[in-house]
VOGU-3710 file (C-alpha; in Angstrom, 3 decimals, decimal comma):
1> xxxxxxxxxx> 114,996/69,784/138,189  115,044/66,476/139,862  114,732/68,005/143,538  110,806/69,545/142,539  109,506/65,713/142,023  107,157/64,375/144,481  108,118/61,499/146,332  105,865/58,515/145,406  107,523/55,717/146,906  104,283/54,738/148,812
11> xxxxxxxxxx> 102,233/54,646/145,534  105,093/52,787/143,383  105,405/49,768/146,338  101,677/49,627/146,115  101,712/49,986/142,389  104,681/47,282/142,346  102,562/44,807/144,593  99,191/44,719/142,543  101,276/44,296/139,435  103,250/41,374/141,054
21> xxxxxxxxxx> 99,763/39,680/141,961  98,504/40,318/138,286  101,740/38,867/136,651  101,701/35,634/138,738  98,552/34,514/137,473  100,502/33,730/134,176  103,375/31,569/134,073  106,372/31,594/131,579  104,532/29,479/128,852  101,249/31,927/128,414
31> xxxxxxxxxx> 101,118/35,531/127,688  99,814/37,890/130,345  95,617/38,534/129,542  95,426/41,512/128,245  92,313/42,218/128,819  93,340/42,518/132,623  96,298/44,610/131,179  93,915/46,760/129,791  91,707/47,357/132,701  94,447/47,736/135,275
41> xxxxxxxxxx> 95,061/51,038/133,401  98,607/50,431/133,167  98,665/51,202/129,235  97,175/54,573/129,900  99,690/55,528/132,821  101,370/58,579/130,640  98,427/59,289/128,865  96,807/62,521/129,320  93,317/62,268/131,321  91,567/64,282/128,297
51> xxxxxxxxxx> 92,803/60,835/126,255  91,592/58,550/129,039  94,781/58,541/130,897  96,174/58,680/133,941  98,684/61,482/134,005  101,813/59,752/135,122  105,053/59,608/134,171  107,755/56,873/132,917  108,712/56,281/136,736  105,295/54,375/137,306
61> xxxxxxxxxx> 105,781/52,506/133,980  109,435/51,911/135,032  107,780/50,118/138,207  105,549/47,717/135,839  108,758/46,949/133,434  110,534/46,151/136,350  107,811/43,588/137,734  107,583/41,919/134,256  111,005/40,994/133,738  110,658/39,791/137,382
71> xxxxxxxxxx> 108,186/37,511/136,282  109,769/37,109/132,734  105,971/37,799/131,604  104,858/37,462/128,116  103,231/40,060/126,406  103,043/43,807/124,048  102,968/45,876/127,085  106,949/47,040/127,213  106,677/47,782/123,628  103,508/49,939/123,794
81> xxxxxxxxxx> 104,331/51,573/127,004  107,681/51,990/126,972  107,827/53,038/122,991  104,657/53,772/121,306  102,879/55,907/123,817  106,210/58,176/124,380  106,079/58,329/120,875  102,516/59,486/120,380  103,056/62,466/123,056  106,218/63,564/120,846
91> xxxxxxxxxx> 103,872/63,831/117,698  101,789/67,069/116,835  97,980/66,690/117,477  95,569/65,497/115,033  92,365/63,465/114,789  93,761/60,281/113,808  96,903/60,426/116,569  94,233/61,130/119,089  92,138/58,327/118,047  95,122/55,945/118,067
101> xxxxxxxxxx> 96,130/57,505/121,411  92,850/56,741/123,459  92,592/53,138/121,695  95,887/52,392/123,147  94,886/53,247/126,708  92,267/51,209/126,428  93,923/48,377/124,919  91,408/47,839/122,082  94,220/47,870/119,817  98,077/47,308/120,083
111> xxxxxxxxxx> 100,364/49,919/118,328  103,797/49,313/117,809  106,796/51,969/117,317  109,136/50,451/114,800  113,016/50,839/116,282  114,722/48,367/115,497  116,631/46,420/118,564  119,793/47,150/117,202  119,011/50,548/116,414  121,407/53,447/117,796
121> xxxxxxxxxx> 118,696/55,925/117,548  118,523/55,801/113,709  115,838/55,103/110,983  116,458/52,992/107,951  113,091/53,781/106,262  112,797/56,474/103,628  110,030/58,322/102,182  110,192/58,797/98,477  108,143/60,907/95,950  106,676/59,964/92,515
131> xxxxxxxxxx> 103,877/60,790/90,058  101,800/58,454/92,267  102,236/60,267/95,509  104,504/59,040/98,514  106,212/55,940/99,402  107,573/53,937/101,937  111,090/52,261/101,549  113,198/50,497/104,247  113,787/47,341/106,788  114,103/47,351/110,306
141> xxxxxxxxxx> 114,838/44,162/112,222  114,377/42,908/116,174  111,177/45,069/116,177  109,494/44,007/119,603  106,306/42,605/119,011  106,087/43,500/115,679  104,343/40,092/114,566  101,105/40,811/116,841  100,898/44,244/116,313  97,493/46,072/115,703
151> xxxxxxxxxx> 99,341/49,105/113,978  102,936/49,951/112,998  104,594/53,603/113,678  107,140/53,854/111,259  109,917/56,531/111,616  111,047/57,270/108,741  113,251/60,230/106,718  111,773/62,363/103,973  113,856/63,372/100,839  114,796/66,794/102,595
161> xxxxxxxxxx> 116,069/64,499/105,869  113,186/65,754/108,016  112,128/62,249/110,100  108,308/61,926/110,128  106,232/59,008/111,985  104,092/56,953/109,538  100,997/54,893/110,682  100,196/51,990/108,820  98,301/49,015/108,935  100,375/45,902/109,645
171> xxxxxxxxxx> 98,680/44,210/106,427  99,142/47,041/103,809  100,505/45,850/100,363  104,085/45,978/100,321  104,560/45,958/103,985  105,782/42,767/105,089  106,167/41,569/108,868  108,331/38,412/109,574  108,939/36,813/112,740  112,371/36,667/114,023
181> xxxxxxxxxx> 113,265/33,359/116,221  115,155/34,215/119,337  116,652/32,509/122,061  113,657/33,920/124,521  110,655/32,233/124,048  108,953/34,655/126,081  109,040/37,502/123,795  108,168/38,244/120,270  110,351/39,904/117,582  110,307/40,772/113,810
191> xxxxxxxxxx> 111,683/42,259/111,054  109,714/45,143/109,208  110,240/45,579/105,258  108,415/48,054/103,713  108,826/47,867/99,879  107,046/51,137/98,043  104,106/51,343/100,587  101,517/53,926/100,086  101,627/56,568/102,493  98,174/58,350/103,000
201> xxxxxxxxxx> 98,268/61,941/103,722  96,425/61,377/106,791  98,969/58,833/107,633  102,356/60,833/107,716  102,518/62,515/110,843  105,412/65,055/112,403  107,002/65,177/115,565  105,788/68,907/117,412  109,995/69,247/118,100  113,338/68,491/116,769
211> xxxxxxxxxx> 112,685/65,214/115,315  116,175/63,924/115,355  115,926/64,548/118,972  112,284/63,208/119,661  113,864/59,678/118,047  116,882/60,046/120,662  115,085/60,141/123,416  112,762/57,010/122,576  115,939/55,193/121,998  116,853/56,136/125,616
221> xxxxxxxxxx> 113,690/54,995/126,807  113,867/51,481/125,297  117,517/50,953/126,925  116,071/52,341/130,008  113,128/49,890/129,641  115,302/46,957/128,949  117,182/47,914/131,950  114,453/47,617/133,912  113,367/44,639/133,176  117,159/42,857/133,416
231> xxxxxxxxxx> 116,956/44,564/137,035  113,987/42,357/137,652  115,187/39,367/136,525  118,303/39,954/138,504  116,271/40,620/141,585  114,191/37,488/140,695  117,168/35,318/140,305  119,025/36,616/143,841  115,935/35,971/145,376  115,056/32,302/144,082
241> xxxxxxxxxx> 118,867/31,199/145,168  118,115/32,509/148,388  115,441/30,719/149,450  116,806/27,789/147,478  120,242/27,745/149,365  117,889/28,281/152,777  116,130/24,795/151,985  118,422/22,572/150,022  121,047/20,145/152,742  123,876/18,729/151,553
251> xxxxxxxxxx> 126,338/16,932/153,981  123,589/17,372/156,746  123,818/20,925/156,398  121,475/23,802/154,478  124,031/25,061/151,352  123,173/28,485/152,175  125,835/27,847/155,714  128,918/27,527/153,267  131,227/30,184/152,625  131,416/29,859/148,974
261> xxxxxxxxxx> 127,545/30,084/148,684  127,487/33,039/150,783  130,017/34,989/148,979  128,248/33,971/146,022  124,938/35,211/146,957  126,578/38,379/148,856  127,940/39,206/145,013  124,421/38,831/143,604  123,259/41,488/146,063  125,788/43,909/145,540
271> xxxxxxxxxx> 125,135/43,390/141,910  121,260/43,966/141,892  121,818/46,976/144,666  124,217/48,865/142,077  121,612/48,119/138,955  118,816/49,188/140,994  120,621/52,710/141,836  121,546/52,894/138,137  118,213/52,154/136,752  116,244/54,267/139,166
281> xxxxxxxxxx> 118,775/57,426/138,289  118,078/56,957/134,643  114,074/56,836/135,474  114,612/60,011/137,188  116,457/61,816/134,459  114,359/60,565/131,901  110,935/61,850/133,534  113,107/65,308/134,707  113,884/65,588/131,141  117,691/66,041/132,153
291> xxxxxxxxxx> 120,137/66,732/129,766  122,297/63,981/130,862  119,721/61,430/130,316  121,229/59,971/127,909  124,702/59,108/130,002  122,374/58,174/132,835  120,885/55,555/130,168  123,441/54,086/128,870  125,244/53,694/132,567  121,882/51,711/133,489
301> xxxxxxxxxx> 121,766/49,682/130,411  125,789/48,681/130,191  125,624/47,593/134,195  122,049/46,251/134,604  121,983/44,359/131,181  125,310/42,373/132,165  124,661/42,174/135,567  121,502/39,949/135,225  123,244/37,385/132,650  125,962/36,875/135,288
311> xxxxxxxxxx> 123,276/36,864/138,642  121,269/34,421/136,026  124,254/32,328/135,406  125,523/32,209/138,765  121,905/31,297/140,034  121,714/27,917/137,783  125,324/27,068/139,081  124,124/27,307/142,935  121,073/25,747/142,049  123,348/22,533/141,504
321> xxxxxxxxxx> 122,245/20,188/138,846  118,481/21,141/139,508  119,480/24,660/137,695  120,139/22,947/134,703  116,777/21,190/134,362  113,957/22,195/132,310  111,590/22,031/135,530  113,348/24,606/137,343  112,514/27,981/134,982  116,248/29,241/135,473
331> xxxxxxxxxx> 116,891/29,092/132,066  113,707/31,063/131,117  115,665/34,008/132,847  119,054/33,531/131,809  117,685/33,385/128,141  115,743/36,814/128,565  119,141/38,443/130,239  120,872/37,103/127,522  118,876/38,812/124,664  118,373/41,960/126,890
341> xxxxxxxxxx> 122,087/42,670/126,630  121,873/42,991/123,152  119,114/44,854/122,630  119,389/48,578/122,030  123,329/48,907/122,415  125,665/46,110/124,029  127,170/46,949/127,051  130,574/47,184/125,167  128,590/49,934/122,844  127,324/52,056/125,594
351> xxxxxxxxxx> 130,723/52,171/127,670  131,851/53,291/124,359  129,801/55,902/124,131  130,778/56,894/127,825  134,269/56,684/127,031  134,182/58,719/124,743  131,528/61,395/126,470  134,078/61,564/129,465  137,422/61,835/127,197  135,760/64,680/125,329
361> xx> 134,658/66,273/128,669  138,413/66,215/129,953
//
């Protein structure tokens, strides 16, 4: 199946170059200009052309996600592109869903799919039916960019067990979105709490396939998206460290000439190379709807996110005293990598899944 996919490496290189230039305009302390993101067309990459999108795939989105990690950029693009657009594509057609898809592609609204960072592909929300109609109850924690969302798409389980998606205004009565402080200051997370939120009939949307499988696919995408971000972090830290080692002098020599520094940089390079290979394989599996996509996602997530923490830590060490200062900016990447490691399954959780899978296969 993967052999039939076209070679778009040249286009991806061009997209990567444009993304790097745009993201470089903003520092770590300010969000990337949303109007620039909207006019770039990145939000509509996976949106069908009939809804003003580009008819592209997750492979193109992954290029942007990797560059966002490399820049440690702020903004809701990862949440919208990696989860919301994919969720909308899995839902049955309808005027409200199609309107939201167009608004998402244009950037006029920022919808967030409520999948908690501690989720394992499950939902904690329930649809309850009473004399007054349908109501939503439940909670999710560590929902990426929930505090600034224009719409919330909440996966919930009906009384018969069917998973549906509820489209809600974040200001709806009974719905409480609370910002959660995290170690990474470049991103925003929130708790979404629903206490008897009224569900209008037009706000209840259904998947056009197996709902449980759809939710599982979205969790895989979220894990791979975080792996892309961590790969970008690792690449940035490797480049910064090699550049510093080639410039910083000690005892009259560039520190990059010392054997210990060479070995450390070589180790970082190997980790980045392995992470890149695993992430590319996971992205390809998702794009081609490979039955082994979950396995590829777990391999990429477990290795890339653990490696990024080690690479950022080594970068801080090799920068010497400068690496521990606020001005160096390395702390930004280390904190981002640390949070990535725990989102959508820790490395140990994904490795446990892989071990169980191969144990069962044998």
